[in-house]
C-alpha positions in Angstrom: -204.7 8.6 61.6 -201.6 10.6 60.7 -198.3 10.1 62.3 -195.2 12.2 62.9 -192.1 10.3 63.8 -189.2 11.3 66.1 -186.1 9.1 66.7 -184.2 8.9 69.9 -181.3 6.7 69.0 -178.4 6.4 71.3 -174.7 5.9 70.8 -174.6 2.1 71.5 -176.8 1.4 68.5 -174.4 3.0 66.1 -171.5 1.2 67.7 -173.4 -2.1 67.7 -173.9 -2.0 63.9 -170.7 -0.3 62.6 -167.8 -0.6 65.0 -165.4 -3.5 64.2 -162.1 -3.4 65.9 -159.0 -3.9 63.7 -157.4 -6.5 66.0 -156.3 -10.1 65.9 -158.6 -11.7 68.4 -156.8 -15.0 68.7 -153.3 -15.7 70.0 -153.0 -18.9 67.9 -154.1 -20.6 64.8 -155.8 -23.9 65.4 -153.3 -26.6 64.6 -153.3 -30.4 64.4 -151.3 -32.7 66.7 -152.0 -36.1 65.2 -155.7 -36.7 65.5 -156.3 -33.7 67.9 -156.9 -30.1 67.3 -154.8 -27.7 69.4 -155.2 -24.1 70.4 -151.6 -23.4 71.4 -151.0 -26.1 74.1 -154.6 -26.7 74.8 -156.9 -29.3 73.1 -159.6 -27.7 71.0 -163.0 -29.4 70.8 -166.5 -28.1 70.1 -170.2 -28.8 69.8 -171.8 -26.1 67.6 -173.7 -25.2 64.5 -173.8 -24.6 60.7 -174.9 -21.1 59.7 -175.4 -21.3 55.9 -176.7 -17.7 55.5 -173.7 -16.1 57.2 -172.1 -14.7 53.9 -175.3 -14.3 51.9 -179.0 -14.9 52.7 -181.2 -17.3 50.8 -184.3 -16.7 52.9 -186.9 -14.0 53.0 -187.1 -11.5 55.9 -190.8 -11.5 56.8 -192.8 -10.3 53.7 -190.1 -7.8 52.8 -187.8 -8.0 49.8 -186.6 -11.1 48.0 -185.3 -14.4 49.3 -181.8 -14.0 47.9 -180.0 -10.9 49.3 -177.0 -9.5 51.1 -176.5 -10.1 54.8 -176.2 -7.1 57.2 -173.8 -6.4 60.1 -176.6 -6.8 62.6 -177.6 -10.2 61.2 -174.0 -11.5 61.2 -173.5 -10.3 64.8 -176.7 -11.9 66.0 -175.6 -15.2 64.5 -172.1 -15.0 66.1 -173.5 -14.1 69.5 -175.9 -17.0 69.3 -172.9 -19.3 68.8 -171.0 -17.6 71.6 -174.0 -18.0 74.0 -174.2 -21.6 73.0 -170.6 -22.2 74.0 -169.8 -23.3 70.4 -166.4 -21.6 69.8 -166.7 -22.2 66.0 -169.3 -22.5 63.3 -169.3 -23.7 59.7 -170.5 -21.4 56.9 -171.7 -22.4 53.5 -169.9 -22.2 50.2 -169.3 -19.1 48.0 -172.2 -18.6 45.6 -171.6 -19.2 41.9 -173.4 -17.7 38.9 -176.1 -20.1 37.7 -176.9 -21.6 41.1 -180.6 -22.4 41.6 -181.1 -19.8 44.4 -178.8 -17.2 42.9 -180.5 -14.2 41.4 -179.0 -11.5 39.2 -175.4 -10.7 39.9 -175.6 -11.6 43.5 -173.0 -14.3 43.2 -169.6 -14.3 44.7 -168.2 -15.7 41.5 -169.7 -14.7 38.2 -168.7 -13.8 34.6 -168.7 -10.4 32.9 -170.0 -9.6 29.4 -166.8 -11.0 27.9 -167.0 -14.3 29.8 -164.3 -13.3 32.2 -164.6 -14.9 35.7 -165.1 -12.1 38.2 -165.3 -11.9 42.0 -168.1 -9.7 43.5 -166.4 -7.1 45.6 -169.5 -6.1 47.5 -170.3 -9.7 48.5 -166.7 -10.3 49.5 -166.8 -7.2 51.7 -169.7 -8.9 53.5 -167.4 -11.9 53.9 -164.7 -9.5 55.3 -167.1 -8.1 57.7 -168.3 -11.5 58.8 -164.7 -12.6 59.6 -164.1 -9.3 61.5 -167.3 -9.7 63.6 -166.5 -13.3 64.4 -163.0 -12.3 65.4 -164.3 -9.5 67.6 -166.7 -11.9 69.4 -164.0 -14.6 69.7 -165.6 -17.2 67.4 -163.8 -19.1 64.6 -165.1 -20.3 61.2 -164.8 -23.4 59.1 -165.3 -22.3 55.4 -166.2 -24.7 52.6 -165.2 -23.5 49.2 -167.1 -25.3 46.4 -170.5 -27.1 46.7 -171.6 -30.5 45.4 -175.1 -29.0 45.0 -176.7 -26.4 42.8 -178.4 -24.3 45.5 -175.8 -21.6 45.8 -174.0 -22.8 42.7 -171.5 -25.6 42.9 -169.1 -27.6 40.8 -171.4 -27.8 37.8 -171.8 -24.0 37.8 -168.0 -23.7 38.1 -167.7 -25.9 35.0 -170.2 -23.8 33.1 -168.4 -20.5 33.7 -165.1 -22.3 32.8 -166.5 -23.6 29.5 -165.6 -27.1 30.7 -167.6 -30.3 30.6 -166.0 -31.8 33.8 -165.1 -29.6 36.7 -163.0 -32.3 38.4 -160.7 -33.2 35.4 -160.7 -30.3 32.9 -157.4 -28.4 33.0 -159.1 -25.1 32.4 -161.6 -25.6 35.2 -158.9 -26.6 37.6 -156.8 -23.6 36.6 -159.7 -21.3 37.2 -160.5 -22.8 40.6 -156.8 -22.6 41.6 -156.8 -18.9 40.5 -159.8 -18.3 42.8 -158.1 -20.1 45.7 -155.0 -18.0 45.3 -157.0 -14.8 45.1 -159.1 -15.8 48.1 -156.2 -16.7 50.4 -154.3 -13.5 49.5 -157.4 -11.3 49.9 -156.9 -8.4 52.4 -159.8 -8.0 54.7 -161.2 -4.5 54.1 -162.3 -4.2 57.8 -159.1 -5.6 59.5 -156.4 -5.3 56.8 -155.5 -8.9 57.5 -154.9 -11.3 54.7 -157.2 -14.3 54.8 -154.3 -16.7 54.9 -152.9 -14.8 57.9 -156.2 -14.7 59.8 -156.6 -17.2 62.7 -160.3 -16.5 62.8 -160.5 -19.2 60.1 -160.1 -22.6 61.7 -160.0 -24.5 58.5 -160.6 -24.3 54.7 -162.9 -27.1 53.6 -162.3 -28.2 50.0 -166.1 -28.4 49.5 -169.4 -29.3 50.8 -170.3 -33.0 50.4 -168.1 -33.3 47.3 -168.4 -37.0 46.9 -168.0 -36.7 43.1 -164.5 -35.3 43.5 -161.8 -37.7 42.5 -158.6 -38.4 44.4 -156.4 -36.4 42.0 -158.5 -33.3 42.4 -158.6 -33.6 46.2 -154.8 -33.9 46.4 -154.1 -31.3 43.8 -156.4 -28.6 45.5 -155.2 -29.5 49.0 -151.5 -29.1 47.8 -152.3 -25.8 46.2 -154.0 -24.4 49.3 -151.0 -25.4 51.4 -148.6 -23.9 48.9 -150.3 -20.5 49.4 -151.4 -20.8 53.0 -149.3 -22.6 55.5 -151.3 -21.4 58.5 -154.6 -23.1 58.1 -155.9 -26.7 58.3 -157.7 -28.4 55.4 -160.9 -30.3 55.8 -161.7 -32.8 53.0 -165.4 -32.2 52.4 -166.7 -35.7 52.7 -170.3 -36.7 52.8 -171.5 -40.3 53.5 -168.0 -41.8 53.5 -164.4 -40.8 54.0 -162.4 -41.0 50.8 -159.3 -43.1 51.0 -157.2 -40.2 49.6 -158.3 -38.1 52.5 -156.9 -40.6 55.0 -153.7 -40.9 53.0 -152.9 -37.4 51.8 -150.5 -35.5 54.2 -152.1 -32.2 53.2 -155.5 -33.2 54.5 -155.7 -32.5 58.2 -159.4 -33.2 58.9 -162.0 -35.6 57.6 -165.7 -35.4 57.9 -169.1 -37.1 57.2 -172.7 -35.8 57.2 -175.8 -37.6 58.4 -174.1 -40.8 59.3 -175.4 -41.0 62.9 -175.0 -44.8 63.2 -171.4 -44.8 62.0 -169.8 -42.1 64.2 -167.7 -44.6 66.1 -166.7 -46.4 62.9 -165.6 -43.2 61.2 -163.8 -41.9 64.3 -161.9 -45.2 64.4 -160.9 -44.9 60.7 -159.7 -41.4 61.3 -157.7 -42.4 64.3 -156.0 -45.2 62.4 -154.9 -42.7 59.8 -153.8 -40.2 62.5 -156.4 -37.6 61.2 -158.9 -35.3 62.9 -162.5 -36.4 62.5 -165.4 -33.9 62.6 -169.1 -34.9 62.4 -169.9 -31.9 60.1 -173.7 -32.0 59.8 -176.6 -33.8 61.6 -180.3 -33.4 62.2 -180.8 -32.5 65.9 -184.6 -32.5 65.7 -185.2 -35.4 68.1 -183.8 -34.7 71.6 -183.0 -38.3 72.6 -181.0 -38.8 69.4 -179.2 -35.5 69.7 -178.2 -36.5 73.3 -176.9 -39.8 72.0 -174.8 -38.1 69.2 -173.1 -35.6 71.4 -172.4 -38.2 74.0 -170.7 -40.4 71.3 -168.8 -37.4 70.0 -167.5 -36.5 73.4 -166.8 -40.2 74.3 -164.9 -40.9 71.0 -162.5 -38.1 71.6 -163.0 -36.6 68.2 -162.9 -32.8 67.4 -166.6 -32.2 67.5 -169.9 -31.9 65.8 -172.1 -29.3 64.1 -175.9 -29.3 63.8 -177.7 -28.3 60.6 -178.7 -25.4 60.8 -179.0 -22.2 62.7 -180.8 -19.2 61.2 -180.5 -15.7 62.8 -182.6 -12.7 63.3 -183.5 -10.3 60.4 -182.7 -6.7 60.0 -186.5 -6.0 60.1 -187.5 -8.0 63.2 -188.1 -11.7 63.8 -186.0 -14.6 62.5 -185.1 -16.1 59.2 -186.6 -19.6 58.7 -185.8 -22.5 56.3 -187.4 -25.9 55.8 -184.3 -28.0 56.5 -186.0 -31.4 57.2 -189.4 -33.0 56.7 -190.3 -32.8 60.3 -188.7 -29.5 61.3 -187.6 -26.0 60.3 -184.2 -24.5 60.9 -183.1 -23.7 64.5 -183.4 -20.3 66.1 -181.4 -19.7 69.3 -182.2 -19.9 72.2 -185.1 -22.1 71.2 -188.8 -21.5 70.9 -191.9 -23.6 71.2 -193.5 -21.6 68.3 -191.1 -23.1 65.7 -190.5 -26.6 64.6 -189.6 -28.8 66.4 -191.5 -27.8 69.5 -188.6 -29.3 71.6 -186.2 -26.7 70.2 -185.4 -25.2 73.6 -184.7 -28.6 75.1 -182.4 -29.4 72.1 -180.4 -26.2 72.6 -180.1 -27.1 76.3 -178.6 -30.5 75.3 -176.2 -28.8 72.9 -175.2 -26.1 75.3 -174.4 -28.6 78.0 -172.4 -30.6 75.5 -170.6 -27.6 74.2 -169.2 -26.9 77.7 -168.7 -30.5 78.7 -166.5 -31.2 75.6 -164.3 -28.3 76.8 -164.3 -29.8 80.3 -166.0 -26.7 81.7 -169.1 -26.3 83.8 -172.1 -24.7 82.1 -172.3 -21.0 83.0 -175.7 -19.2 83.5 -177.0 -17.7 80.3 -176.1 -14.0 80.2 -178.9 -11.5 80.2 -180.0 -10.6 76.7 -178.4 -7.9 74.6 -180.2 -4.6 74.4 -182.8 -4.7 71.6 -183.0 -2.0 68.9 -186.5 -0.4 68.3 -187.0 0.3 64.7 -188.7 3.4 63.2 -192.4 3.4 63.7 -194.6 4.6 60.9 -197.8 3.6 62.6 -198.6 2.4 66.1 -200.1 -0.7 64.8 -196.8 -1.8 63.3 -194.0 -1.9 65.8 -190.9 -3.9 65.2 -187.4 -4.2 66.7 -184.1 -5.9 66.1 -184.2 -8.6 68.6 -181.6 -9.5 71.2 -179.2 -12.5 71.2 -180.4 -14.8 74.0 -183.8 -13.3 74.4 -186.9 -15.5 75.0 -189.5 -12.6 74.9 -189.9 -8.8 75.2 -192.0 -6.4 77.3 -193.3 -3.3 75.6 -193.4 0.1 77.4 -195.1 3.3 76.4 -195.1 6.8 77.8 -197.3 9.8 77.0 -195.2 12.5 75.4 -191.5 12.3 75.9 -191.0 12.6 79.6 -194.0 10.9 81.2 -194.0 7.7 83.3 -193.3 4.5 81.5 -196.3 2.2 81.4 -196.1 -1.5 80.7 -198.5 -2.2 77.8 -197.6 -5.7 76.9 -195.5 -8.6 78.3 -193.9 -11.7 77.0 -194.1 -10.7 73.3 -192.2 -13.2 71.1 -190.1 -12.3 68.0 -190.1 -16.0 67.0 -193.5 -16.6 65.5 -193.3 -17.8 61.9 -195.9 -17.2 59.2 -196.3 -18.3 55.6 -195.8 -16.1 52.6 -195.5 -17.4 49.0 -195.4 -20.9 50.5 -192.3 -19.9 52.4 -191.9 -19.8 56.2 -191.1 -16.2 57.2 -191.2 -14.0 60.3 -194.7 -12.8 61.3 -194.5 -9.0 61.2 -195.3 -6.7 62.7 -194.1 -8.0 66.1 -196.5 -5.8 68.0 -199.6 -3.6 67.3 -200.9 -0.8 69.5 -203.9 1.6 69.4 -203.1 4.4 71.9 -205.4 7.1 70.5 -204.5 10.6 69.5 -201.5 12.2 71.1 -197.7 12.0 71.4 -196.5 8.6 72.4 -193.1 7.1 73.0 -192.2 3.4 72.9 -189.4 1.2 74.1 -188.8 -2.6 74.5 -187.0 -4.7 77.1 -185.7 -8.2 76.4 -185.9 -11.1 78.8 -184.5 -14.6 79.3 -184.3 -17.0 82.3 -181.5 -15.0 83.8 -183.0 -11.5 83.7 -183.8 -8.4 81.7 -181.8 -6.3 79.2 -181.4 -2.6 79.4 -184.3 -0.8 77.7 -184.0 -0.2 74.0 -183.7 3.2 72.4 -187.0 5.0 72.4 -189.1 6.1 69.4 -191.7 8.9 69.6 -194.7 9.3 67.2 -197.5 11.7 67.0 -200.9 10.2 66.3 -203.4 12.7 65.0 
């Protein structure tokens, strides 16, 4: 069969992808009052997620492209809207990528060296960070941003040492100078979408010194915290702990928040330590795969009066249709909102229900009904047996409609089609594409899709017309 394609895009699609308002979305920076976070005069607490791919993507979109690639505006907005629907208020990103990292390919690193060995900052990638901050602000969601990693996946302290020609990142004067130079550059960067300096942007809840930087010594922690505060007096500093809280983090006046990861049985103990030091405690990462354990954790977080907790990890929809996936734990994949029985763990929807209930309960609010899904975006159709769409935040499934010609009656040709069915490619979990296949016979055919969740249906997507010969 031969196909001729006609597009019928409408204005909202263009606006959805490109329009970012140049406004400050928040009245206040998040501040600290002793061991409590404050939004103005109101206490600020949250149950939410980590989104490691928000600034650059380490996963493959279906069978398309390569695992390590730039993130798009649609993908960032889908991620933020998932947090918003969850009631999360804030999410944690991952660290900036460094040349030499295990998953870093080519020059797709935020920090790299040129042919002369000079440390450089990738402007294209930092414009993706700009856009991510702008989209989050527009949607009313804040970010916690860790700066350097303990691990090699995106490039961490060891890779920073290499590009600094230093043996020890934590002690070498040149390595520390290079890192401070980066911090100064980062905090003074002007967002190319909003014209707001990073240090003046209340979208950032806190700068985290690093992710799980348990190899950092007390001198480095204090020195970098003091340097950040000397440049940026607006934002809080999170220490970057892992399995324990360093003594320096409890003592240093420049450290506002302390954190641990995967210490489920010690939440109360660490909350008490933070309380005694008059510091904010955040449970920064935990595995929510088992519903009964997740319920226990969020109940403890709410009961202890600490700032909040963040699950690891949420992956969003791809530009090509379906979701990104990542093998986070032995027994489960990453999490895709609003939860699907087709992905691991099978209890994902129940887990998100627990998290959503807790996200509102910690704010002392009743849980609102889930809003109807956003309007999906039907992608160009090269062949009727390969139909894909950019999915809708909050959608459980989609119905497919077809009309003969361009002005006939719409006919429902498929119902309850999921965009959350994983497949395997090169031993990776990826989205199964195409999302839908049709065989209408010769003629002119027009398609559209409608998203559904437990509350109701979205508006129909844009329509796409093809000629099948």
